[in-house]
N, C-alpha and C positions, 0 to 999 in steps of 0.2 A: 526476529518479525518475517511473516509469512507475507506474499504475494497476495496479491488479488485474490481474490475468492478458494484461498484454497487451506484447507481446513487443518488446525497446528498438530492431527491423524495423520498428514500427509508426512510430517518430520518424525513421527514417533521413533521412527528406527536408528535415525541418526540420533536423533536424543538419547535413544537408549547406548548405543554404544557412544557416546561423552559421557554420559554417566558410568559407563565402566570405567573409563580410566581413570573416575575422579570429579568429572565434575558435574557443580549442583546445575540442571540442566532446567529450565520453564521453557513451557512452548502455551501458544495461550492465541484466541481469537480475535480477531479486534471488533469492538460495538457494529454490531449491523454488519456484517462483512461476507455473511454465508447464508444471504437471503436469496431463496431461489423461487418464488411466487410472486406471482403481481401484486395482488394485494399485500404482501409485505413490503415489499420492496419502496409502493410507493409511502409506505411515512416509517420508512427504512433512518436509521440517525448515523446511518457511515458517512465519513467525512474525512478525506485525506489528513486536512490537519487537524482533526482528532483523533487519529489517528497516531499521529506525531506526534502533538501536542498534548494529548493530555491519554490514551491507551500505551502508550512506550515507555513514557516516563512516572507513570503507575508501576508497570513492571520493574522498573530500575529503583523505584522507591522499596518495592515487599524486599526486593533482592537485596537492597541496604540493609533492612529492617534483620533478616532471616541471616542474612551475612555480613555481617559488618566488618568484619574482616580478611573479605577476602576481594581479591579483585575481583571489575564484572567486566564481561564480553559478552558483543555481539553479534551476533550472526545474521544478517537483512539479505532478503533471499524479492531483486526484482523490487515494487516500489519499498520491501522493507529496507532496501538500502538505502533509495532515494529521500523515508520520512526519516531518517535517524537525525538531518538539522536540523528537523523541528522540535526535536525534542529538547527543555531546557533542561534538562537532566543529562544530555550528554557528555559532559564534562566530566561525568560519573562516572565512564565508559574507560575503560584500559586500553580496549583494543576492539575493535571494528574491521568485521571482513563479511566482504559482498558480496554475491553469487546475483550474477544479470541481472544487476541494474544500472541499465544505462539512463542517460535521458528521455525525460519524455517528450523531449518539443519533437513534431511530429519534420521538421526539415533536417533534420540529425540521423534518422534512418537512412545508413549507408542503399540499401538494394532499391533501386527508384520506382518499383514494380509496389513495393510495401510500403514506401513513403508516400505512393498515391493514393493506395486504399484507406493511408490512414489520413490525408486529407482529405477525403471524402466525408470517412467517420468523423472527423470532428465539423467537420464546414456543413456537412449535410444531412445523410443519417441519422447522424446525433441528435442535431440540436431539432430537425424533425422529427425523430420518433420521442424524446424529452416534453418536446410540445403536445404530442397529440397523445400519448399516455399518460403521462404527469413521472415515472423515468426512466431510466433507459436499460432496455430490454439484450439482453447479450450480442441477439440477430441483428439489432442497430449500427453492431462497433464492431462484426466482425463474427464474433462469437464470444464464448464467454458467461458470466454471468450476467446479472441485472443490476441496477447500478441506481439506487435512492436519489433523488433527486438534486441532494447537497455532495454525495459525492460524484453523480453525473457533471452537475455544475461547472464544477472544482476540473473533473478529469475534463473536460470540454475547454475552460480557459487556458489550466495550466498547458496541455498538449497544443494548444495555439500560440501561445507565447517561447520567446529563446531562455525565458528568462525559466520556466519550467514552474516550476511552485512560490521560486527566492523574488523577492523583491528589486527592481530595478538596480540597486546598487549591490544584490547578492546575501 
């Protein structure tokens, strides 16, 4: 599972290394994750809940069908590690490794300056930009790819919650 806005080709060298070691490897792009233009961002189907609840399980189903006798391991980078718990197929994973997959709640950011910037983006610039543009331009969050309206609302809501994208009961 990749990081937000990171195309699967970014992981190609690592995937080729794993394949050379005898692993069957699948890299994929989440639906609507690689939108770069404003017009496309406004109608993007990107959603953290869809990525974890639909896209990742679809890849797991594909692997289970293609390699029924193999154990399935998943490597998640950033949000790609976070969304594993949203997947109804998570129990089918024999192993999981996550890289740079910290908790998304702004108050859990250790560096005070970064924490203040994140709070500003989550409470001021992000909601304002979403209201004005109909999507979340990268500049409104300090950089990065634009986020469509579904993804933007989730991102803002989850980033403000100490439970991130989990329910209060976990």
